[in-house]
C-alpha positions in Angstrom: -12.4 -30.4 -12.7 -8.9 -29.1 -12.0 -8.7 -26.2 -9.4 -7.0 -24.1 -11.5 -9.6 -24.3 -13.2 -12.2 -23.3 -10.7 -9.9 -20.8 -9.6 -10.2 -18.1 -12.3 -12.6 -17.4 -15.4 -12.2 -16.4 -18.4 -9.4 -14.0 -19.5 -11.7 -10.6 -19.3 -11.0 -7.7 -18.8 -9.7 -7.7 -14.8 -9.6 -11.5 -14.8 -7.2 -14.1 -14.4 -6.5 -15.3 -17.4 -5.8 -19.2 -17.9 -3.0 -20.9 -18.4 -1.1 -23.5 -19.4 2.6 -25.0 -18.0 2.6 -21.7 -15.4 3.2 -21.4 -11.4 -0.3 -20.6 -10.1 1.3 -16.8 -9.5 2.7 -16.5 -13.4 -1.1 -15.7 -14.7 -1.6 -13.2 -12.2 1.7 -11.5 -13.6 0.4 -12.2 -16.7 -2.4 -10.2 -16.1 -0.9 -7.0 -14.7 1.8 -7.4 -17.8 -1.2 -7.0 -19.8 -3.4 -4.6 -17.9 -0.2 -2.3 -18.0 -0.2 -2.3 -13.9 3.4 -1.9 -12.0 1.7 -4.0 -8.6 0.7 -6.6 -7.8 -1.2 -7.1 -4.2 -2.0 -10.3 -2.4 -3.2 -10.4 1.0 -5.4 -12.1 2.9 -9.1 -11.7 3.4 -9.5 -10.6 0.2 -9.8 -10.7 -3.5 -5.6 -10.0 -5.4 -5.2 -6.3 -6.6 -3.6 -4.4 -9.2 -2.5 -1.1 -9.1 -2.8 1.3 -11.9 -2.4 4.7 -12.7 -2.0 5.2 -8.7 -4.8 3.9 -8.1 -5.8 -0.2 -6.9 -8.6 -2.4 -8.8 -9.4 -6.0 -7.7 -9.0 -8.8 -9.9 -12.3 -10.9 -10.5 -10.9 -14.3 -8.3 -12.2 -15.2 -4.9 -10.7 -13.9 -1.4 -7.2 -15.2 -0.5 -7.0 -17.4 2.6 -3.8 -18.5 3.7 -3.8 -22.4 2.1 -4.0 -20.2 -1.0 -1.3 -17.4 -0.4 1.1 -20.8 0.4 0.2 -22.5 -2.7 0.4 -19.2 -5.1 3.7 -17.7 -3.0 5.3 -20.7 -1.7 7.0 -22.3 -5.2 8.4 -19.0 -6.2 10.0 -17.9 -3.4 13.7 -19.4 -2.7 13.2 -21.8 0.5 16.1 -19.6 2.3 14.2 -16.8 2.2 10.7 -19.0 2.6 12.1 -20.2 6.2 13.4 -16.5 6.9 9.4 -14.8 5.7 7.9 -17.7 8.0 10.8 -16.7 10.7 11.1 -13.2 10.7 7.4 -11.6 8.8 9.6 -10.3 6.0 11.3 -11.3 2.7 12.8 -10.0 -0.3 13.4 -11.5 -3.7 13.6 -11.3 -7.8 11.2 -13.2 -10.1 11.5 -13.6 -13.4 8.5 -15.2 -16.1 10.4 -15.3 -19.3 8.7 -13.3 -22.2 6.8 -11.3 -19.8 8.1 -9.5 -17.5 11.3 -9.1 -14.2 9.5 -9.0 -10.8 10.8 -7.8 -7.1 8.7 -9.3 -4.6 8.3 -8.2 -0.8 6.6 -10.8 1.4 5.1 -9.8 4.7 2.6 -10.6 7.7 -0.1 -8.4 8.3 -2.6 -8.6 11.0 -5.2 -10.2 8.7 -2.3 -13.1 7.8 0.5 -13.5 4.7 1.1 -10.6 2.4 3.1 -10.1 -1.1 3.8 -7.3 -3.5 5.1 -8.1 -6.7 6.8 -5.0 -8.7 7.3 -4.8 -12.1 10.7 -4.5 -13.5 10.5 -4.0 -17.6 12.7 -6.8 -19.5 14.1 -3.5 -21.9 16.0 -0.7 -19.8 14.3 2.4 -20.3 16.1 5.3 -21.3 16.8 8.7 -19.5 15.1 10.3 -22.9 11.8 8.4 -22.0 11.8 9.2 -19.4 11.9 12.1 -19.7 14.9 13.4 -17.4 15.5 17.0 -17.1 19.2 17.5 -19.8 21.5 17.7 -16.1 20.6 14.3 -15.4 21.3 12.4 -18.7 24.9 14.5 -18.2 25.8 12.4 -15.2 26.7 9.9 -17.3 30.6 10.9 -18.2 30.8 12.2 -14.0 34.4 10.9 -13.8 34.5 10.5 -9.8 32.2 11.2 -6.7 28.4 11.0 -4.9 24.8 10.8 -7.1 22.1 10.5 -5.2 18.6 10.5 -6.1 15.8 10.6 -3.7 12.5 10.2 -3.5 10.0 8.3 -1.6 9.7 4.0 -1.9 7.3 3.7 -5.3 8.9 6.7 -7.0 11.2 5.2 -9.5 14.6 5.8 -7.8 15.5 2.1 -9.3 14.4 3.2 -12.7 16.2 6.4 -12.9 19.2 4.7 -11.9 18.9 2.0 -14.0 19.3 4.4 -17.1 21.5 6.6 -16.0 24.1 3.2 -15.8 22.6 1.7 -19.1 23.3 5.3 -20.5 27.5 4.9 -19.0 27.1 1.7 -20.1 26.9 2.9 -23.9 28.9 5.4 -23.5 32.3 4.2 -21.2 34.5 1.5 -20.7 34.2 0.6 -17.2 33.8 -1.7 -14.5 30.6 -1.6 -13.0 29.4 -3.2 -9.1 25.8 -3.0 -8.6 24.7 -4.0 -4.8 21.0 -4.2 -4.9 18.4 -6.7 -2.4 17.7 -7.8 -4.7 18.9 -7.0 -8.2 16.0 -5.6 -10.6 17.4 -4.2 -13.9 19.9 -6.9 -15.1 22.6 -5.0 -17.4 24.6 -6.6 -20.3 28.1 -5.9 -20.3 28.3 -3.5 -23.8 31.3 -1.0 -23.1 30.9 -1.9 -19.8 31.4 -4.5 -17.5 28.7 -5.3 -15.2 29.0 -7.4 -12.0 26.0 -7.5 -9.9 25.9 -8.7 -6.6 22.4 -9.8 -4.2 22.2 -8.6 -0.8 21.7 -12.2 1.1 22.9 -14.2 -2.0 26.3 -12.8 -2.5 26.6 -11.0 0.8 24.5 -10.4 3.9 24.4 -6.5 4.1 25.2 -3.8 2.1 28.1 -2.8 4.2 30.0 -6.1 3.6 29.1 -5.8 0.4 30.4 -2.5 0.0 33.9 -3.5 1.3 33.8 -6.3 -0.6 33.2 -4.8 -3.7 36.6 -1.7 -2.8 38.7 -4.8 -3.7 37.1 -5.8 -7.3 38.8 -2.8 -9.2 35.4 -1.1 -9.8 34.7 2.7 -11.0 31.6 2.3 -10.6 29.6 1.3 -7.4 25.7 1.4 -7.3 24.4 0.9 -3.6 20.6 0.0 -4.0 19.6 1.9 -0.8 21.8 3.5 2.0 20.5 2.1 4.8 22.8 2.6 8.0 25.8 5.2 8.9 28.4 1.7 8.0 26.8 1.9 4.4 26.6 5.6 4.1 30.4 6.1 5.4 32.0 3.6 3.3 30.6 5.3 0.2 31.4 8.5 1.2 34.9 7.6 1.5 34.6 5.9 -1.6 34.0 9.1 -3.3 36.7 11.1 -1.8 39.3 8.6 -2.5 38.1 8.7 -7.3 34.7 6.1 -7.5 32.0 7.3 -9.1 29.1 6.0 -6.3 25.6 5.7 -7.5 23.4 5.6 -4.4 19.4 6.3 -3.0 17.4 7.9 0.0 14.3 8.2 1.0 14.2 12.1 1.0 11.7 14.1 -1.2 14.1 17.0 -1.2 18.0 18.0 -2.3 18.3 20.2 1.1 16.3 16.7 3.2 19.0 14.8 1.6 22.5 16.6 2.8 20.5 17.0 6.1 19.3 13.0 6.3 23.2 12.1 5.8 24.7 14.8 7.7 21.7 13.4 10.8 23.0 9.8 10.2 25.9 10.4 12.2 26.7 11.0 15.9 26.7 15.3 16.8 30.7 14.7 17.4 31.0 14.0 13.8 29.5 16.6 11.9 31.5 18.5 10.6 33.6 15.4 9.2 30.7 14.1 7.5 30.3 17.8 6.4 33.4 18.0 4.6 33.3 14.7 3.0 29.9 15.7 1.7 31.1 18.8 -0.1 33.6 17.5 -0.9 32.4 14.3 -2.9 29.0 15.5 -4.0 28.5 15.6 -8.0 24.7 16.3 -7.7 21.5 15.1 -5.6 18.3 13.7 -8.4 15.1 14.0 -6.1 12.5 13.0 -7.8 8.5 12.2 -7.0 5.8 10.6 -9.0 2.7 11.9 -9.9 -0.8 10.4 -12.3 -0.6 11.7 -15.3 -4.1 12.9 -17.6 -5.1 10.7 -19.1 -3.5 8.1 -17.2 0.1 6.7 -16.8 2.4 8.3 -14.3 5.4 11.0 -14.7 8.2 12.1 -12.5 8.5 15.5 -11.0 12.5 16.5 -10.4 14.9 18.2 -8.5 18.0 18.8 -9.7 20.6 20.3 -7.3 24.6 20.2 -8.7 27.8 20.7 -6.6 29.3 23.8 -7.2 31.7 26.5 -4.5 28.3 28.0 -3.5 27.3 24.6 -2.3 29.7 22.9 -0.7 30.3 26.1 1.4 26.2 26.2 2.5 27.6 22.1 3.8 30.4 22.8 5.5 28.2 25.5 7.3 25.1 23.4 8.0 23.8 26.3 6.2 20.8 23.9 3.6 18.0 26.3 4.3 20.2 28.2 1.5 19.7 25.3 -1.3 17.0 26.4 -2.9 18.9 29.9 -3.6 21.6 27.8 -5.0 19.1 26.1 -7.7 17.4 29.1 -8.4 21.1 30.6 -9.0 22.4 27.6 -10.9 19.3 27.4 -13.5 22.0 27.9 -16.7 24.0 24.6 -15.6 20.7 22.8 -15.7 20.0 22.9 -11.6 15.7 22.5 -11.2 13.9 23.3 -8.4 10.6 20.4 -7.4 8.6 23.4 -7.7 9.2 24.4 -11.0 9.1 21.1 -12.1 5.3 20.7 -10.8 4.6 23.9 -12.1 6.0 23.1 -15.8 4.0 19.8 -15.7 0.7 21.8 -14.5 1.9 24.8 -17.9 2.2 21.5 -20.3 -1.4 20.2 -19.2 0.3 16.9 -18.1 -0.8 16.6 -14.3 -4.3 18.5 -12.7 -2.9 21.6 -10.0 -4.3 20.0 -7.6 -1.3 16.9 -7.5 1.3 19.9 -8.6 0.1 21.3 -4.3 0.1 18.4 -3.0 3.6 17.5 -4.2 4.5 21.0 -3.5 7.8 21.7 -1.2 6.7 24.9 -0.9 2.5 25.3 -0.6 1.9 28.9 0.2 4.2 29.4 -2.7 2.7 26.8 -5.2 -0.9 27.9 -3.8 -0.6 32.1 -5.2 1.0 31.0 -8.5 -2.0 28.3 -9.4 -4.8 30.5 -8.2 -2.8 33.7 -10.5 -3.0 31.1 -13.4 -6.9 30.8 -12.6 -6.8 26.9 -10.6 -9.3 26.6 -8.3 -7.5 24.3 -5.2 -8.0 24.1 -1.5 -6.4 26.0 1.4 -5.6 23.5 3.0 -3.7 20.0 1.2 -1.9 17.3 2.3 0.0 15.0 0.5 -1.3 11.5 0.8 1.6 9.5 -0.2 3.0 11.0 3.6 -0.8 11.4 5.8 
């Protein structure tokens, strides 16, 4: 009897299906796709687990030890990245399972031993309409130049939103688009646009280096997968200020915090300079948080901030506490406050009131609104993603 047959049972729900001609990990990935899971967790010391509708469920499989982990992961990990993982305890890459899906992979170490997380990347690009993005987000595809930031916690769907926005640009404009990612997630076909997709570690050593290279390659649009450091942010701001359309991500959950985050990366002596650059170059901030839908699945609550004269002045003067007022005044232009987005999802019975309270920016105001509309909510609540 083969090891593969011993390892797993028949393809019942929550069970790894048998497979022929597949790498051992592929059976888990097929199960992941069949179950509609967003993530697969392989953690030494317990059975594999799938993330389904925000929660995690164990797969019917034995507890994984280090030998199992190596047998599952080393055959699909590029040699140089396996070496990096052994030396540093961390590596990222993408894995493609033809006919099923593409996956973003992170291998890492924790106190029980080596672990890995697979995040599914759909083969077909999801449109902004399918993501139920506010109309103002779709209009950003017509932006000629400047900086568009999509922000949110890890796993909030930032990459999916940016891919959908680039897809819209690809269908409607004739431009050269360069993406800089770690790793490449969504693969874009050349339609109206020419796409050049670069991967950190393969085509450049870091985001700042890749961005400097991209500026010499006649781009119209540059996507920066993650704006992690001062140098990358500075180059991005300057590129947006000189006529390119730059798209990037940050790990913040509101527009006001995003502006503060960009400015805080720089030394205090450069604060005024950076505020001016941001005031001139910023086009929009789309902040999003993922929530569990009633009945299953997930949906994004979305905040949209669009630049105007009032916002530019607010950024220059460092009065980011006024951004919520600017969003409220800009509703006719399509601006949306995060808490208004959450309220709309409660009103349409897409999410539970408790979830809206957990994700609200102004929890006291949200609690008052929920109580006024008949919802029973606790006096104290924490966002489980931030606890």
